[in-house]
N, C-alpha and C positions, 0 to 999 in steps of 0.2 A: 504493500500500500504506500502511496505517496506520503512523504513526511509532511506533517502539519507545519505550516509557516506562521501561524498566529498573526495573520494580517489584522489591521485595525482600521475601523471607521468610526467617525464621531459625528453625532447630530446635536445641534444646539437650537433651542427655541428662545427667541428674543421678544421682548416687549417693544411696541412702537409707541413712543412717548412724545407729547407736545412739550418742548422745553420751556414754554411760557406758563402754561397752566399746570404742567407736570402730570397731567392726566394721560391715560391710555387713549390712543387715537385709532379708530377703525379705518386705517388708510393703507391696507396691504396692497390694494390694486395700484395705487400710485407708485409703490416701491417695486411691485412685480413687473410693471411695464418695462422699466429699464433693467431691473434685476435679471430677468430672463435673458436679456441680450448680453449682459456682462457676466453673470454667474451661471447661466444656462441651467442644466439639470440640478445644480447644487443648491438651488433656492426653491422653496415651495410654500404655499399658504397653509394655515392650520384652520381649525374650526372657527375660531374667532378672528375677525379681520384686524384685530390689534396684535396679532401674533404672526411672526415670520420665522420660518425654520431654514437652517442651512445644514448641509451634510457634506463631509469630505468625500473624496474618492476612496477606493480600496488602497490603503497605504501599507507598504511593505514593512515599515518600522515607525517608531514614535517620532523620529526626526521628520520624516515625510508627513506624518499626521500634523505635526506642529506647523510646518510650512503651509499646508492646506488650510488649517483652521484659522491661523493668523491672517492669511490672505482673504478668507471668506468674511471674517469679522470686520476686517479693514474696509473691504469694498462695500459691504453692506452699511457700515457706519457712514462712509462717505456719501453713499446713495441717499441714506436717510437725511443727512445734513443738507444735501442739495435740495431736498423737498421741504426743508424747514422743520424736520423731525429729528428724533434721536432714537437710538436703540439702547435697551437696558437688558443686562443679563442678571436676572433674579427670578426666583420661582413663584413669587406673587408680587403684584403691584402693591405698594404700601397703602393706597386708599381708593383706587378706582373700583367702581361697583360693576359686577358682572351683568347686572340687569340692564345696563345701558350700552353694552357692547354688541355690535352687529355680527351676525353669523355669516360665514362665507357661503355664497350660493353655489354649492357643489352637491352632487347626488349623495356622496358619502356622508357629508356633514348633515344634510337634510335627514338622511336615514338615522343617524345617531340621535338627533334631536327628537325625531318621531318615536324612536324606541325608548329613550331615556328621559325625555322632557326636561325638567329643571335640573336634573342630575347632570345632563350634558351642558345646558346653558350656563350652569354655575361652575363648570370645570375650567375656570380661567387661571390655569397654572402653566408653568414653563419648566422644561426639564432638559437634562443632558442624557443622551443615550450613547452607549459605547458598544460597538460590535467587535468581536474577536473571531477570526476565522478558524473554524474547525470543520473539515469536510465530513468526518466520520460522525454520522447521526447518533450512533450508540454512545460515542464518546461525549457528544453534546449533552445527552441526558445525564450521564454520570458526573460530568463536570457541573451541570446545573444543580444536581442533588447536593454536591459538596459545597459549592460557592454560596449557597443559601446562608450558611452560618456567618460568612463575612459581610453580607449585605448591610446590616446595621452599622458596621464599622465604616463602610464606604459612605453611607448616608451621613454619618456624623461629620465626615470630612468636607461635605459639600453644602451643608445647610445654608439657605439663603432666602428663607420665606418666613420671617418672624411677624409680619404685619398682614392684616386682612381688614378691608373696609375701614381703614384709618385708625385701627387699634392695634397695639401690641397684643398678640394672642397668648403670650406666655410660653409658646413653643418656638423652637428654632426652625422647624420645618412644618409650616401650616399646610404646605402643598400636599404632604402625605395624607393629611386628614381630608382634604377636599377630594383627592383622587380616589381614595378608598371607597367612596360612595358608588363608583362604577363597579359593575360585576367583573369577575375574572381579573382582579387586581391583587396586589399584596404578594406575600411569600407563597410560592407554589408548594403543593404537596410533593412528597418523594414519589418518583416513578421508577419502577424496577427495570424498565427497558424502553427503547424508543417505540416499540410496538404498542406498549401500554399507553404511552403518551399519544401516539397516532390514533389509537382507537378512541381515546377521549375526544380528540379534535373531530374525528369523523362522526361521532355520536351527536355533538353539538351542531355540526353542519347538517346532518340527516334530519334532526328535529327542528331545524330552522332557527336555532338560537343565534347562530353566526353564519356568515357566508364563506369565511376563510379564517385561517389561524391568526391573521393580524388583529383580530378582535379579542385575542387573549392578551391582556395587558399586564401580566405578572411583572414583578420586579426583576425577574430574569426569565428568559424564554429562549428556546431554539427558534431562530427566525424561520417563518414558514416558507420563504422564497430564497433567502440568501443562505450560503453555507457558513453561518455564524451562530454564535451564542451572543445574545443581546442583553446587556445589563441596563435596567431602566429605573433603578431605585433612586438615582441621584437627583437632588436639587441641582440647578445649574450654577456653578461657581461664577462669581462676577468677573474675576480676572481670568484672562485666557490662559496664563501660565498654570493656574490651578486646575482648569479643565484638562489641560494636557497632562499634568501630574497624576490626576485621578485616573485618566485613561491609561497611563503607563502602569499604574498600580493594578488596574483591572486586567490588563494584558498579562502582566507578570503573574497574577493570581491564577488566571486561566491556564497558563503554561505550567505552573507548579502543580495544579490539581490534575491536569491532563497527564503529566509525567508520572505522578503517583498512581493514577488509574492504570496506566500502561504497565507499571511495575507491580500491579495487584496490591498496592499499599494505600488504599483510599482513605481520605480524611473521614472522620466519623460523621455519620448523619444524625442530625437532631430534628425533633419534631417541629412542624410549622408553628404550633402554639408557643413553644419556647422561643423560637426566633422572632416571632411577632412581638413578644414581650421586649426583646432587645431593640426591635425596630422602633417601638414607641419611646423607649428611653433615649434613643438617638435623636428622634424627632423632637422630643421635649427639651433635652438639655444640650444637644450638639456635642461638642468636645468638652464641655464644662462639667459633665456628669459622669455616671458610671454605667457599665454594662455588666451583664451576668457572664461570668466565666463558668460555663456549664460543667466542665470537668472538675473544677474546684468547688462548685455549688456555692459561689459567693459573688458579690458585686466587686468589680475592680475598676479603678479610674479608666475611663475610655481612652485617654491618651496612652496609658501604660499598655492597654490591650492592642492599640494600633502600633505601638513600637514593637511589640511581640509579633504582630502581623507582618510588619516590614522585615523582621528577621526571617520569618517563615518563607518569604518570597525572594530572599536576597540572591540566591543562586540564579533564579530566572532573570532577575534584573540585570545581573552580570552578563548572562548569555544573550539577552535581548538588546544590550547596549543602552539601557534607559536610566543609568545612574544619575545623570544630570537632572532629568525630569523628576525622578523619585525624590531627589534632595529637596524639591519644593514642598513635598509632603511635610517635612520637618519644619518648614517655615509656617505652614498652616497650623501645625500643632503648637507652635510658639506664639503666633500672632492672632490666631482665631480665624473662623470662617466669616464669610460675608454677613451672615445673620448676626453674629456677635458685633461686628463693626457697625452694621445698620443701627442696632440698639444703642451703641455708644454715641453715634451721631444724634439719635433721637433724644437721648438723655442730656447730652451737652448743649443741645440747641433749645432746651426747655420744652421739648415735646413738639418741635416743628416737623411735621410729617413731610412737608415739601423739601426740607433740607435733606431728608433721607433720599428722595428721588434725585436731587442734585448730586449727592454723593455717588449714587449708583450710576448715573450718566457718566461721571468722570471715571469711576473705577472700571466701567465696562471697556473704556478705551485704553486702560493701563497696559503697557507692553506692546501696543500697536504702533506702527509707523504713521501716526496721524496726530495732528495738533488738536487740542481741545478747543472747539470754537466757542465764542461768546454766545449768549442767548440771542443777541441781536443779529447773529449771522443766520438769517433765514432766507429762504427762497421767496421771490416776489412773483 
């Protein structure tokens, strides 16, 4: 069998924001007109017209993925600025109300709204999805079973949604709470084989619950059309360097678990109920709290568990050549995630929610070859 190459693909969903009002703007069509010409198939709309998604190509390594993602963010940011708008990378908008956002007129999205009603309309959240190439479908399932344990750790590193409808929610990732109202989300169960998973999908299709496997939105899934395993638990980091670092960590984790599977030395499987407990702790406290170490049967500081996680994947990091990108994980552990920084801005500004949006606009451009424009720099 052909050796797995662990290719990588990254998708990011951005907010379209008015720099004057700081509100979301349902202006995807304005951006798509030029975006399709410049970014071609790498840009697409989402269900709400205030959301725009970009996706890299199939990248051979993390360095190639970095080049792709930086270029996509940069071109999209320039395009938005030329239309008098801005893009923001954060998993919820600090105050815009989903009830006033327009739905994209597309058969897929009309179908979702028809099926799920306000569950779909209220799903105004933004994420980071990372694909890692594994051609062997059986291996995809076994890696999915194992990586479930690490998903809360990964979520804790990416939290960027502490606000909802103008209020601090008390959680670092409110996105996780919004999205779980959809069916077929969250941590998946354990599947003994790809056949068992495929039978599950076929049953849902046969009974008319879904029309294809893309409507299974678990935190990790074998992609129904690509030869990848897709990690979907992440909030979107506000800085591009942090997105790249998390993608590198996911790639190294997939390779580590794949290698263990091939040596018949699989990581222990834990129940969905236990992992969901850790997922909530990660969403609630981000890196500032604790997660359960199931083998020790006690809570451990999340930062300490992530340091242990980094040691676990270290050999794969070396083999994949992603040491530079992984080093950014240590910076996140030291300085905190976007959610923590947003809350600090909110507190130091005396509760000015618009100051949080200004911070996010600036941070989204951090590390990109683009100057931060003034609010006055708008298209006429």
